[in-house]
Structures are given as structure tokens and as C-alpha cells.
C-alpha positions as CSV (number, residue, x, y, z in Angstrom):
1,M,0.0,0.0,0.0
2,S,2.8,2.4,0.7
3,L,3.9,2.3,-2.9
4,V,0.8,4.1,-4.3
5,G,2.3,7.5,-3.7
6,G,0.7,10.9,-4.3
7,H,1.4,14.6,-4.5
8,N,0.2,15.5,-1.0
9,I,-1.1,13.7,2.1
10,N,-4.8,14.0,1.0
11,D,-3.9,12.4,-2.4
12,I,-1.8,9.7,-0.7
13,C,-4.7,8.8,1.7
14,R,-7.3,8.9,-1.1
15,R,-5.2,6.5,-3.3
16,I,-4.5,4.1,-0.4
17,M,-8.1,4.0,0.7
18,R,-9.4,3.5,-2.9
19,H,-7.4,0.3,-3.0
20,L,-8.9,-0.9,0.3
21,M,-12.6,-0.1,-0.1
22,S,-15.3,1.2,-2.4
23,P,-16.7,4.7,-2.0
24,T,-20.0,3.1,-1.0
25,I,-18.3,1.4,2.0
26,M,-16.4,4.6,2.8
27,C,-19.8,6.4,3.2
28,L,-20.5,4.2,6.2
29,F,-17.6,5.7,8.2
30,S,-16.4,9.0,9.6
31,L,-13.0,9.3,11.4
32,T,-14.5,9.4,14.9
33,G,-18.1,8.2,14.3
34,R,-19.6,11.2,16.0
35,K,-21.8,12.7,13.2
36,G,-24.6,11.1,11.3
37,G,-24.6,7.8,13.0
38,K,-21.6,6.6,11.0
39,R,-19.1,4.1,12.3
40,P,-15.7,5.2,13.6
41,F,-13.0,4.5,11.1
42,K,-10.4,5.1,13.8
43,E,-11.5,1.9,15.5
44,T,-11.0,-0.4,12.4
45,I,-7.9,-2.2,11.4
46,F,-8.0,-0.3,8.1
47,F,-7.1,2.9,10.0
48,S,-3.7,1.6,11.1
49,V,-3.1,0.2,7.6
50,V,-3.8,3.5,6.0
51,K,-2.0,5.5,8.6
52,D,1.2,3.3,8.5
53,S,1.1,3.2,4.7
54,A,0.7,7.0,4.4
55,R,3.5,7.5,6.9
56,I,5.9,5.4,4.8
57,S,4.7,6.9,1.5
58,S,5.1,10.5,2.8
59,K,8.3,10.2,4.9
60,H,10.1,12.7,2.7
61,L,7.2,15.2,3.2
62,G,7.5,15.5,7.0
63,I,3.9,14.7,7.6
64,S,2.5,14.3,11.2
65,D,0.0,11.8,12.4
66,R,-2.6,14.6,12.7
67,D,-2.0,15.5,9.0
68,I,-2.7,11.9,8.1
69,E,-5.9,11.8,10.2
70,I,-7.1,15.0,8.5
71,G,-6.3,13.4,5.1
72,I,-8.3,10.3,6.0
73,S,-11.1,12.4,7.3
74,E,-11.3,14.4,4.0
75,V,-11.4,11.2,2.0
76,L,-14.3,9.9,4.1
77,K,-16.1,13.2,4.0
78,H,-16.1,13.3,0.2
79,A,-16.8,9.5,-0.3
80,K,-20.5,10.3,-1.0
81,D,-19.6,12.4,-4.0
82,R,-17.6,9.5,-5.5
83,S,-20.3,6.9,-4.9
84,L,-23.0,8.7,-6.9
85,P,-23.3,7.8,-10.6
86,R,-22.0,10.5,-12.9
87,L,-24.3,12.2,-15.4
88,R,-22.9,12.6,-18.9
């Protein structure tokens, strides 16, 4: 997972999470599970996988754990937009 890369931490987290789960599944989670009756992603094994992979992938960027958590939170927040069918 750490080899997917990206330009910034949000991009790295998005690319890692896209390999692990579909946007429809991501819609069921928020980082802490506080809002909207969603499940806490922080309590899943996937959280540590994404966090560790993002840390390895971004070691040259000097990213903190909090930056990674914000990146994961952003991916989960926008998952609904990616799960909707696109109109052409």
C-alpha cells in the first residue's frame, strides 16, 4: 500500500483508501463516528493500515499523524460524491 504515492497527504490517503474499499463502503464511516450515526473508522484495522502506509509513503514530506488523520477524514467526507453515478 505504501507504494501508491501521491502529491500531498490527501492524495496519498485517497489513493490508499481507494485500494482498500469502495466509496459506498467509505460512506458508512467517519473518522471518529460522531456525526450522522456513522461508524468510527479510527477503530478499524484499516485505520492503522492507511496510517502506516501513508506515513511510509510520505516520509520525505515530514507529515505528522494529525495530518494523516485530516487526510483520512477528508477522504471519508467526500466519499458520497464519489459513490454517486455521474451524469454525462
